[in-house]
DRENDO-1510 file (C-alpha; in Angstrom, 1 decimal, always signed):
<recs>
REC; n; res; u; v; w
REC; 1; MET; +270.4; +146.9; +71.6 .
REC; 2; ILE; +268.7; +148.8; +74.5 .
REC; 3; GLY; +270.4; +151.8; +75.9 .
REC; 4; ARG; +269.9; +153.7; +79.1 .
REC; 5; LEU; +266.7; +153.8; +81.1 .
REC; 6; ASN; +264.8; +156.9; +79.9 .
REC; 7; HIS; +262.0; +156.9; +82.5 .
REC; 8; VAL; +259.7; +155.0; +84.7 .
REC; 9; ALA; +256.1; +155.8; +84.2 .
REC; 10; ILE; +253.7; +155.9; +87.2 .
REC; 11; ALA; +249.9; +156.2; +86.7 .
REC; 12; VAL; +248.4; +158.5; +89.3 .
REC; 13; PRO; +244.8; +159.2; +90.3 .
REC; 14; ASP; +245.5; +162.9; +91.1 .
REC; 15; LEU; +248.2; +164.5; +88.9 .
REC; 16; GLU; +248.3; +167.8; +90.8 .
REC; 17; ALA; +248.7; +166.0; +94.2 .
REC; 18; ALA; +251.4; +163.6; +92.8 .
REC; 19; SER; +253.3; +166.5; +91.2 .
REC; 20; GLU; +253.2; +168.5; +94.5 .
REC; 21; GLN; +254.4; +165.5; +96.5 .
REC; 22; TYR; +257.5; +165.0; +94.3 .
REC; 23; ARG; +258.1; +168.8; +94.4 .
REC; 24; THR; +257.7; +169.3; +98.2 .
REC; 25; ALA; +258.4; +166.0; +99.9 .
REC; 26; LEU; +261.2; +164.8; +97.6 .
REC; 27; GLY; +262.5; +168.2; +96.4 .
REC; 28; ALA; +262.4; +167.1; +92.8 .
REC; 29; LYS; +262.4; +169.3; +89.7 .
REC; 30; VAL; +258.8; +168.9; +88.3 .
REC; 31; GLY; +257.8; +169.9; +84.8 .
REC; 32; ALA; +254.5; +171.3; +83.6 .
REC; 33; PRO; +251.7; +169.0; +82.6 .
REC; 34; GLN; +251.5; +168.3; +78.9 .
REC; 35; ASP; +248.5; +166.7; +77.1 .
REC; 36; GLU; +249.3; +163.9; +74.7 .
REC; 37; PRO; +246.1; +163.3; +72.9 .
REC; 38; ASP; +247.5; +160.6; +70.6 .
REC; 39; HIS; +248.3; +158.5; +73.7 .
REC; 40; GLY; +245.2; +159.5; +75.8 .
REC; 41; VAL; +247.3; +160.9; +78.7 .
REC; 42; THR; +248.5; +164.0; +80.4 .
REC; 43; VAL; +252.1; +163.7; +81.5 .
REC; 44; VAL; +254.4; +165.4; +84.0 .
REC; 45; PHE; +258.1; +164.7; +83.9 .
REC; 46; ILE; +260.2; +164.7; +87.0 .
REC; 47; GLU; +263.8; +165.2; +86.3 .
REC; 48; LEU; +266.3; +163.1; +88.3 .
REC; 49; PRO; +270.1; +163.2; +88.0 .
REC; 50; ASN; +270.2; +159.9; +86.1 .
REC; 51; THR; +266.7; +159.4; +84.6 .
REC; 52; LYS; +263.1; +160.7; +84.7 .
REC; 53; ILE; +259.9; +159.7; +86.3 .
REC; 54; GLU; +256.8; +160.2; +84.1 .
REC; 55; LEU; +253.5; +160.8; +85.9 .
REC; 56; LEU; +250.5; +159.6; +83.8 .
REC; 57; TYR; +247.0; +160.8; +84.2 .
REC; 58; PRO; +244.0; +159.9; +81.9 .
REC; 59; LEU; +243.1; +162.3; +79.1 .
REC; 60; GLY; +239.7; +161.7; +77.7 .
REC; 61; GLU; +237.2; +158.8; +78.1 .
REC; 62; ASN; +239.1; +156.2; +76.2 .
REC; 63; SER; +242.4; +156.7; +78.0 .
REC; 64; PRO; +244.3; +153.4; +78.6 .
REC; 65; ILE; +245.5; +154.9; +81.8 .
REC; 66; GLN; +241.9; +155.1; +83.1 .
REC; 67; GLY; +241.6; +151.3; +82.7 .
REC; 68; PHE; +244.9; +150.9; +84.7 .
REC; 69; LEU; +243.6; +153.2; +87.4 .
REC; 70; ASP; +240.2; +151.3; +87.5 .
REC; 71; LYS; +242.2; +148.2; +88.4 .
REC; 72; ASN; +244.7; +150.1; +90.6 .
REC; 73; PRO; +242.9; +153.0; +92.2 .
REC; 74; SER; +245.9; +154.2; +94.1 .
REC; 75; GLY; +248.0; +154.2; +90.9 .
REC; 76; GLY; +251.3; +152.4; +90.4 .
REC; 77; ILE; +254.1; +151.7; +88.0 .
REC; 78; HIS; +252.7; +151.6; +84.5 .
REC; 79; HIS; +255.8; +151.0; +82.3 .
REC; 80; VAL; +259.5; +151.4; +81.9 .
REC; 81; CYS; +261.1; +153.1; +78.9 .
REC; 82; TYR; +264.4; +152.2; +77.4 .
REC; 83; GLU; +266.3; +154.1; +74.8 .
REC; 84; VAL; +267.3; +152.6; +71.4 .
REC; 85; ASP; +269.4; +154.1; +68.6 .
REC; 86; ASP; +267.2; +152.7; +65.8 .
REC; 87; ILE; +263.6; +151.9; +66.7 .
REC; 88; ILE; +262.8; +150.1; +63.4 .
REC; 89; ALA; +265.8; +147.9; +63.8 .
REC; 90; ALA; +264.9; +147.2; +67.4 .
REC; 91; ARG; +261.3; +146.4; +66.4 .
REC; 92; ASP; +262.4; +144.0; +63.7 .
REC; 93; HIS; +264.9; +142.3; +66.0 .
REC; 94; LEU; +262.3; +141.9; +68.8 .
REC; 95; GLN; +259.6; +140.6; +66.4 .
REC; 96; GLN; +262.2; +138.0; +65.1 .
REC; 97; THR; +262.7; +136.8; +68.7 .
REC; 98; GLY; +258.9; +136.5; +69.2 .
REC; 99; ALA; +258.2; +139.7; +71.1 .
REC; 100; ARG; +254.9; +141.3; +70.4 .
REC; 101; VAL; +254.7; +145.0; +69.5 .
REC; 102; LEU; +251.5; +146.7; +70.5 .
REC; 103; GLY; +249.2; +148.5; +68.1 .
REC; 104; THR; +250.1; +148.5; +64.4 .
REC; 105; GLY; +253.8; +148.0; +65.0 .
REC; 106; GLU; +254.6; +151.4; +63.6 .
REC; 107; PRO; +256.2; +153.9; +65.9 .
REC; 108; LYS; +254.2; +156.9; +67.2 .
REC; 109; ILE; +255.6; +160.2; +68.3 .
REC; 110; GLY; +255.9; +160.2; +72.1 .
REC; 111; ALA; +255.9; +162.9; +74.8 .
REC; 112; HIS; +259.5; +163.8; +74.0 .
REC; 113; GLY; +258.8; +164.3; +70.3 .
REC; 114; LYS; +260.6; +161.1; +69.4 .
REC; 115; PRO; +259.4; +157.8; +67.9 .
REC; 116; VAL; +258.2; +155.2; +70.5 .
REC; 117; LEU; +256.8; +151.7; +70.5 .
REC; 118; PHE; +255.3; +149.5; +73.3 .
REC; 119; LEU; +256.0; +145.9; +73.8 .
REC; 120; HIS; +253.5; +143.4; +75.3 .
REC; 121; PRO; +253.9; +142.9; +79.0 .
REC; 122; LYS; +253.4; +139.2; +78.8 .
REC; 123; ASP; +256.6; +139.0; +76.8 .
REC; 124; PHE; +258.6; +140.9; +79.4 .
REC; 125; ASN; +257.9; +139.4; +82.8 .
REC; 126; GLY; +254.6; +141.3; +83.3 .
REC; 127; THR; +256.2; +144.7; +82.5 .
REC; 128; LEU; +254.9; +147.0; +79.8 .
REC; 129; VAL; +258.1; +148.2; +78.0 .
REC; 130; GLU; +258.3; +151.4; +75.9 .
REC; 131; LEU; +261.2; +151.9; +73.5 .
REC; 132; GLU; +262.2; +155.4; +72.5 .
REC; 133; GLN; +264.5; +156.3; +69.7 .
REC; 134; VAL; +267.2; +158.8; +70.7 .
</recs>
């Protein structure tokens, strides 16, 4: 059901500094910041030859990323994102196997303009999983 790894998301306390570190220290291709108000984050994508890194920074007072950074002031891996061909079929299959979909269970549009869902970390070895329809 799952396809390739789309990205690994890292919550960061300073988006500009983290972007610059990837750009200068690692020589990565770093995209421009983009606000995602529906998800309460500002994101920067770092292009790698085989996948992406997504830097996450809080957008607004109710950002879920702020809560993560309150617990992890230095930042850290927030989630992994896997591609799926049909997000509704994937959701239905996962729910049938007992996995919990966060929120209403209905996909939202993610940072790439495609439908996404998040799966409860307690159901996946402590890892928040995002599914993105490709």
